[in-house]
C-alpha positions as CSV (number, residue, x, y, z in Angstrom):
1,M,0.1,0.0,0.0
2,E,1.4,3.4,-1.0
3,R,0.5,6.4,1.2
4,M,1.6,10.1,0.4
5,E,1.9,12.6,3.0
6,H,2.5,16.4,2.6
7,I,5.9,17.5,4.2
8,R,7.9,20.4,5.1
9,G,11.7,20.7,5.7
10,A,15.1,21.3,4.7
11,L,18.1,19.6,2.9
12,V,21.3,19.7,5.0
13,D,24.9,18.8,3.9
14,G,26.8,18.2,7.3
15,D,26.1,21.4,9.3
16,Q,25.1,23.6,6.4
17,V,21.4,23.8,5.1
18,V,21.5,23.6,1.4
19,L,17.7,24.2,0.8
20,D,15.3,25.4,3.2
21,D,11.4,26.0,2.9
22,I,11.1,22.4,1.2
23,D,7.4,21.8,0.4
24,G,6.7,18.6,-0.8
25,Y,5.4,15.0,-0.6
26,L,6.7,11.8,0.9
27,A,5.4,8.1,-0.1
28,S,5.7,5.1,1.9
29,H,5.6,1.7,0.4
30,D,5.2,-1.5,2.4
31,H,7.6,-4.5,1.6
32,K,7.5,-8.1,2.6
33,G,8.5,-8.6,6.2
34,G,7.3,-5.3,7.4
35,R,10.1,-3.2,6.0
36,K,9.0,0.3,4.5
37,A,10.6,2.2,1.7
38,F,10.1,5.9,1.3
39,D,10.5,8.3,-1.7
40,G,9.3,11.8,-2.6
41,Y,9.6,14.9,-4.5
42,F,9.3,18.6,-4.0
43,E,9.1,21.6,-6.5
44,M,11.1,24.8,-6.5
45,P,12.7,27.3,-8.8
46,T,15.3,25.8,-10.9
47,D,18.0,28.2,-9.8
48,R,17.6,27.3,-6.1
49,L,18.0,23.7,-7.1
50,Q,21.1,24.1,-8.9
51,A,22.9,24.1,-5.6
52,L,22.4,20.4,-5.3
53,S,25.1,17.9,-6.5
54,H,23.5,15.0,-8.4
55,D,25.9,12.5,-6.7
56,R,26.0,13.6,-3.4
57,C,23.7,12.2,-0.2
58,Y,21.8,14.9,1.8
59,R,20.0,14.9,5.0
60,L,16.4,15.6,4.8
61,V,15.0,17.2,8.0
62,L,11.5,17.6,8.3
63,S,9.8,19.9,10.2
64,D,8.2,17.0,12.7
65,G,11.4,16.0,13.7
66,R,12.0,13.0,11.3
67,K,15.2,12.8,9.4
68,A,16.7,10.5,6.8
69,N,19.5,10.3,4.2
70,V,18.3,11.0,0.6
71,Y,19.6,10.8,-2.8
72,K,17.7,12.9,-5.2
73,E,17.4,13.6,-9.0
74,V,16.5,16.9,-10.4
75,V,14.1,16.7,-13.5
76,P,12.2,19.3,-15.4
77,S,8.9,20.5,-14.1
78,N,5.6,21.4,-16.2
79,V,6.0,25.1,-14.6
80,P,8.1,27.3,-16.5
81,G,11.3,28.4,-14.1
82,N,10.7,25.3,-11.7
83,S,12.2,21.9,-11.7
84,L,11.1,18.9,-9.5
85,A,13.7,17.4,-7.1
86,E,12.6,13.5,-6.9
87,F,14.3,11.7,-3.8
88,H,14.5,8.4,-2.2
89,V,15.4,7.6,1.4
90,S,18.5,5.5,2.0
91,G,18.1,3.5,5.2
92,A,15.4,4.6,7.6
93,L,13.3,7.8,8.4
94,K,13.9,8.4,12.1
95,K,12.7,10.7,14.8
């Protein structure tokens, strides 16, 4: 079963906030054995997303206190001047 939830937060690299004001969606997918996998996306102006490196792992810090390591891919959006950052969680999403 897939469940999407609205999220807010920031992307962090070490101690530095790379992107704040993230407003996006997170999906959870159930796997055999009770394990869950998470992925999601957020959209923002393309020039803000240019600060992200495609081969780097970032820390996603959500406003509710949950955190996870994520890898992302930036793809074009249907909105002129914006792009989508699609991400998947590596490991667990922890509080």
